[in-house]
N, C-alpha and C positions, 0 to 999 in steps of 0.2 A: 147244397152250399153251406147251410148252417151246420150240418153234420161234419163237414170237412174243415171249416174254419172256426167254428164254435164262438168263443168270446171275442175273437177278432172281427166278427161282424158287429160293428157298432150300431148299425141301424139297417132295417130291411123293411121296405114298404112297396106298395103298388101306387104308381102315379100315372093316371090316364092310360092304364093298360101296360105300362112298362115297369119291370122289376127295377127297383133302385136299392143299391146296397152301398153302405158307407163302411169303409175299412181303414185301418191305420196305414199311413204311408209306407211303413216297412213291409206290408203285405200286398201292396198295390200290384206289383209285377206278378206275384204268385197268383193272385185272384184273377187277373186278366188272362194269364196263361191257362189257368183252370177253365175259365169260361170259353176260351178258344178251343182247348183240347178235349174237354169232356164231351163224348159223343151225344149225350142227351141235351147238352146246351149248344154246342157247335157254333159259338159266336165267331164267325169267320170274317166279319167285316167291321172295321172301325169307322163309324159314321162321323164322329168328331171328338175332339178333346178341346176343352176350353177352361177358363178360370172364372171365378166369382170373387169379388172383393167385398168382404164384410166389415171393412174398416180396421183400424189398429187393434181394437179389442177382440174382434171376431176372426181376424186372419183371412186366409184365402181358402178357397176350395177348388180343387181340380176335378172336373167332371168329364168322364169319358163315356160315350154312348156306343155300345156294341150291338150288332145285329146279326142274327143267324139267317142266312139265305136258305138254309136247309129246313129249319123249323118255323121260320117267319115270326120270330119273337125278338124282343129287345131287352137289353140289360144296361142300366146306367150305373157306373161305378164312380163313387165320390171319395175323395180323401181330403182331410183338413190339414192346412199348413199354417205355421205361424206367420204373422205379418212381417216380422223381421227375418230376413234370409229365408224366404220360402224355396224349398228344394224338393223335387219329386223325381223319382227315377223315370227314365225314358221307357216307352214301349214301342219306339219306332223300329226296333229290331224284331218285334213281334208282329206289328202291323205297319207295313211300309207307308200307308196313308196317314199314319199318325205323325210322320215327320213334319209336314207343313203345319199341322194343327198345333204341335208343340212349339214350333218356331214362332207362330203367331201369338200363342199364349205367353211365351217368354217375352216377346217384344211388347205386347200390350199391357201385361200385368207385372212383368219383372220376376216371374217364376222361373227358376233354373231347372231344366230337365237334365239331371245328372246322367252322363253317358250318351247324350245326344251326339250323333256323328257330325252334325253341321250347325252349331249354335250361332248362326248369323241372322241378321235381320231379313225378314221376308217382305215386309211392306214399307217400312220407313227408311229414309236415307240414313246411312251410318252415323253422320254427325248429330242426328236427332237425340235430344236429351229427354229422359223421363219415360213414363209408361202411361199412355193416354187413357187406358180403361181403369186405372186406379182411381179410387174416390178422392185421393189427395192430389191428383194431377190438376194444376191450375188451368182452368178453361178461360180463354181470352174473353169470352162473353160474360164471365162472372167477375172480372176484375174491373173496378171503376177506374176510368181514365178521363182526364180533362178533355173537354170538347176542343178540337183544334181551331175552330173558327170563332167568329165573334158571337156573342150572345144574341139571340133573336131580339130584334127591336133596337139593338144598339149598333147596327151596322153603320159604317162610315159612309157619308154621302159623298159622291163624286162631284168635283167642282168643274 
């Protein structure tokens, strides 16, 4: 992998027995295709694709977990995206199972998967506004609201 992609491999590590490689978004499809087609790797199953929000300064990360049913090993591919206008190429044409994962990631994080054949909501109703898994999404439990009833101890007595 390092011999093929050289300096475009931004990071490579072992996490709990899984190879984890970070690459630039411009090489994402090429790396995923290589992992699928290289006989020694043969990652023929896309387990999941998801996003991680690191906030406005850190941007987003798209994480794709691939598995080889032939060799029984796993590779996780990561790409970093800016917080403003995060765009990542689709791999749904390479792995049919990535279709729903990309749709869910787009819906929950607001990451656009360029070239996706069906970029519509999977979980939320169409009129829903916002992306619930973003750190800047306002959670109702975090917003202070006035109590709708009387203050305890000041209830009106019935006559």
